[in-house]
C-alpha positions in Angstrom: -0.2 -0.1 -0.3 1.3 3.4 -0.8 -0.1 6.9 0.8 0.2 10.2 0.0 -0.5 13.2 2.2 -2.0 16.5 1.1 -4.6 19.1 3.0 -6.8 21.2 1.0 -8.0 24.4 2.7 -11.3 26.6 2.7 -9.9 30.1 3.0 -12.7 33.7 3.6 -13.8 34.8 6.2 -16.8 32.2 7.3 -14.0 29.3 8.1 -11.9 31.5 10.6 -13.1 29.4 13.3 -12.4 26.1 11.3 -16.2 25.2 10.5 -17.6 24.4 7.6 -21.2 23.5 6.5 -21.2 20.1 5.8 -23.3 20.3 2.7 -20.9 22.9 1.4 -17.6 20.1 2.4 -19.2 16.7 1.5 -19.6 17.2 -2.4 -16.9 19.3 -2.4 -14.6 16.5 -1.0 -16.7 13.4 -3.0 -15.5 15.3 -6.2 -11.9 15.5 -5.4 -12.2 11.8 -4.6 -13.5 11.3 -8.2 -10.5 13.1 -9.5 -8.6 10.9 -8.1 -9.7 7.7 -8.8 -10.5 8.9 -12.4 -6.4 10.3 -12.1 -5.3 7.2 -10.8 -7.7 4.9 -13.5 -5.7 6.6 -16.3 -2.2 6.0 -15.3 -2.6 3.2 -13.6 -5.3 1.6 -15.3 -6.8 -1.7 -13.5 -3.7 -2.5 -11.6 -4.3 -0.4 -8.6 -7.1 1.8 -7.0 -7.3 4.3 -5.0 -9.4 5.5 -1.6 -9.6 9.5 -0.2 -9.4 10.0 3.2 -10.3 12.9 6.0 -7.5 12.7 8.8 -8.0 15.7 10.8 -8.7 19.8 10.6 -6.9 22.6 11.3 -7.8 26.1 12.6 -7.3 29.9 11.0 -9.8 28.6 8.0 -10.9 25.2 7.0 -7.8 22.9 6.9 -9.1 19.1 5.8 -5.6 16.9 5.6 -6.4 14.0 3.5 -4.4 10.4 2.6 -4.5 9.1 -1.1 -4.5 5.4 -0.4 -3.0 3.7 -3.6 -3.3 -0.2 -3.5 -2.3 -2.5 -5.5 -4.6 -4.8 -6.7 -2.3 -8.3 -6.7 -1.3 -10.7 -4.3 2.1 -10.6 -5.3 3.7 -8.7 -3.5 7.4 -9.6 -4.9 6.4 -8.9 -8.2 5.0 -5.5 -7.2 8.5 -4.5 -5.5 10.1 -5.9 -8.5 8.2 -4.0 -11.5 7.9 -0.8 -9.9 8.0 0.6 -12.7 5.2 -0.4 -14.4 2.9 1.9 -11.8 2.4 5.4 -10.5 2.9 5.1 -6.8 0.1 7.2 -4.0 2.5 10.3 -3.8 3.5 10.4 -7.8 0.0 10.2 -8.6 -0.8 13.5 -5.9 1.8 14.9 -6.9 0.9 14.9 -10.8 -2.5 16.3 -10.0 -1.8 19.1 -7.0 1.9 20.4 -7.7 2.1 24.0 -7.8 4.4 26.8 -8.7 8.2 26.2 -8.2 9.5 29.4 -6.1 12.5 29.3 -8.9 10.4 28.9 -11.4 11.4 26.2 -14.2 10.0 23.6 -12.8 6.7 20.9 -13.9 3.1 22.5 -12.5 0.4 19.4 -12.1 -3.0 18.6 -13.1 -4.7 21.1 -11.6 -2.3 24.2 -11.7 -2.4 23.1 -15.7 -6.5 23.2 -16.1 -6.5 26.5 -14.0 -3.8 28.0 -16.7 -5.9 27.3 -19.2 -9.4 28.6 -18.0 -11.7 26.9 -19.7 -9.9 26.3 -22.7 -7.7 24.0 -25.1 -4.3 25.3 -25.6 -2.6 26.9 -28.9 0.3 24.8 -29.0 1.7 21.5 -27.1 5.5 20.1 -28.1 6.7 17.3 -25.7 10.2 16.9 -24.9 12.6 14.3 -24.4 13.1 14.8 -21.0 9.8 13.5 -20.4 7.4 17.0 -20.0 5.4 18.8 -22.0 5.9 22.3 -22.7 1.9 23.7 -23.1 1.7 27.6 -24.7 -1.8 29.4 -24.7 -2.3 33.2 -26.0 -1.6 34.6 -22.0 1.0 31.9 -21.1 4.0 29.2 -21.0 4.4 26.3 -18.8 5.4 22.1 -18.3 4.6 19.7 -17.5 5.0 15.7 -16.6 4.3 14.1 -19.7 1.8 11.8 -17.0 -0.2 15.1 -16.5 -0.5 16.1 -19.9 -2.3 12.4 -19.9 -4.5 13.5 -17.3 -5.3 16.4 -19.2 -6.0 14.2 -22.1 -8.4 11.9 -20.5 -12.1 12.3 -20.5 -13.2 11.4 -17.0 -10.5 12.9 -15.4 -11.2 16.0 -17.1 -14.8 15.5 -16.4 -14.4 14.7 -12.8 -12.6 17.8 -11.9 -15.5 19.6 -13.6 -17.3 18.0 -11.6 -15.0 19.1 -8.9 -14.7 23.2 -9.7 -18.7 23.5 -9.8 -19.4 21.8 -6.6 -16.2 24.2 -4.7 -17.4 27.5 -6.8 -20.8 27.0 -4.4 -19.2 26.9 -1.3 -20.4 30.3 0.0 -18.2 32.8 1.5 -15.5 31.2 -0.2 -12.0 33.8 -1.2 -9.5 30.9 -1.9 -9.5 27.0 -2.2 -6.2 26.0 -1.1 -4.5 22.6 -2.6 -1.7 21.8 -1.0 0.5 23.8 1.5 3.3 26.3 0.9 6.8 25.3 1.2 10.2 26.6 0.7 10.3 25.1 -2.5 6.8 25.5 -3.7 4.0 27.6 -3.7 -0.1 25.6 -3.0 -2.5 26.2 -5.7 -4.8 28.9 -4.9 -8.5 28.6 -7.1 -10.8 31.5 -6.5 -14.6 31.1 -7.6 -13.9 32.4 -11.0 -10.6 29.7 -11.2 -12.8 26.6 -10.4 -15.7 27.6 -12.7 -13.3 27.8 -15.4 -12.2 23.7 -14.6 -15.5 23.0 -17.1 -14.5 20.4 -19.6 -12.9 22.0 -22.8 -15.1 21.4 -26.4 -13.0 18.7 -28.3 -11.1 19.3 -30.9 -13.4 18.5 -34.0 -10.5 18.0 -36.6 -12.5 17.2 -39.9 -11.1 15.0 -42.5 -11.7 16.2 -46.0 -12.7 13.4 -48.9 -12.5 15.0 -52.8 -14.2 13.1 -55.4 -14.0 14.3 -59.4 -16.6 13.2 -62.0 -17.5 14.9 -65.4 -21.2 15.0 -65.9 -24.0 17.3 -68.0 -25.4 20.2 -65.7 -28.5 22.3 -67.3 -27.6 26.1 -65.9 -30.0 27.0 -63.8 -28.7 30.7 -62.2 -25.0 31.9 -62.8 -23.0 34.9 -61.3 -20.2 36.6 -62.3 -19.7 38.4 -58.8 -16.9 37.1 -56.0 -18.4 34.6 -53.6 -21.7 33.9 -55.6 -22.0 30.5 -56.3 -24.0 29.3 -59.5 -27.0 26.7 -59.4 -27.0 23.6 -61.7 -30.0 20.7 -62.1 -28.3 17.5 -62.9 -31.0 15.2 -65.2 -33.8 14.7 -63.1 -32.4 15.7 -59.5 -32.6 18.4 -57.3 -30.8 21.6 -58.2 -27.3 22.2 -56.2 -25.4 25.7 -55.7 -21.7 24.7 -56.8 -18.8 27.2 -57.2 -17.5 27.8 -60.7 -13.3 27.5 -61.2 -12.9 27.6 -65.1 -11.1 31.0 -65.2 -11.2 30.6 -69.9 -15.3 29.6 -69.4 -16.0 32.6 -67.7 -13.9 35.0 -69.1 -15.5 33.7 -72.6 -18.8 34.8 -71.2 -17.8 38.1 -69.7 -16.8 38.5 -73.4 -19.9 37.7 -75.0 -17.6 34.7 -76.8 -19.6 32.6 -74.9 -24.1 33.6 -74.7 -25.7 31.3 -71.9 -29.5 31.3 -71.1 -31.5 29.1 -68.7 -31.8 25.6 -69.9 -28.5 25.4 -71.6 -26.4 22.8 -70.7 -22.7 22.3 -69.6 -20.6 18.9 -70.3 -17.7 19.6 -67.2 -15.1 18.2 -64.7 -16.9 18.1 -61.2 -14.7 18.0 -58.1 -16.7 17.2 -54.7 -15.1 18.2 -51.3 -16.3 16.4 -48.0 -15.7 17.8 -44.6 -16.0 14.6 -42.3 -16.1 16.1 -38.5 -17.9 13.9 -35.4 -20.7 16.6 -35.5 -21.5 17.7 -39.5 -20.7 17.0 -43.0 -20.4 19.6 -45.4 -20.2 18.9 -49.2 -19.0 21.3 -51.1 -19.2 21.0 -55.1 -16.9 23.0 -57.6 -16.8 23.3 -61.6 -13.5 22.3 -62.6 -13.6 23.1 -66.1 -16.3 23.3 -68.4 -15.9 20.7 -71.2 -18.6 21.6 -73.8 -21.5 24.2 -74.3 -25.2 23.3 -75.5 -27.5 26.3 -75.9 -31.0 25.5 -74.9 -34.2 25.0 -76.7 -34.8 28.8 -77.4 -38.3 27.9 -79.4 -40.3 24.8 -80.4 -39.4 23.6 -84.1 -43.2 23.0 -85.5 -41.2 22.6 -89.2 
């Protein structure tokens, strides 16, 4: 069994006497317990479980001393001792979650400090480094995290647990700061305002579309035409619904504008079409382009009775 101790403090005038409403305390601690379990699951999988226990309190705010146990799910203790590198022990898991900023700077920060820095938004850039850390860039600041902390930041259950923790803690009446960890000579604890806590919401998942392109030759009837930039032409395939397409053939457009080709309703063209489908998790967008007009046939102007 591996153990790690840390503290969480509710700072503000209502807590100066060392008291807090259990209806405020319980949801916050339960949510923090979910964060610990989700993070342990992401790092250790099913090889180890984690529990968060409350030990004692102190005065001068409401301080809760917590112990996290990580128990190996195996009876073969010798095997665990022989392969400790397979597991992240309790003190390592806790460090990855709550580590604050270093006094001299330049070190890594933990999950909660990183989520605070991101302010509910995805990072602009993430760069993996050869020393097992990752540099995270935002439009406001840059910071380093352990690559395992980056894994927690990308783990959906962990981020959902963090968001629930922030929501519950932000609803505590009279809270000025929620302090996680303790100030030491080497590092500062993470202090969270209500604004910080409400920004713990899970950022929207990146919805990067993939594009599939197909080309084909087709006969199309011209319904409407435009020569103003940004406007699309309307075409009607044989027996199908009309659709919009961008005319990309500059030579054909120039011939029409110079009067070399005269277009009327019901004219048809044989053309090379390019169809681009932008596929994402939430949508399917199809854009059609007329790359080249291969042939133009004028439509009937009047009925031939003789």
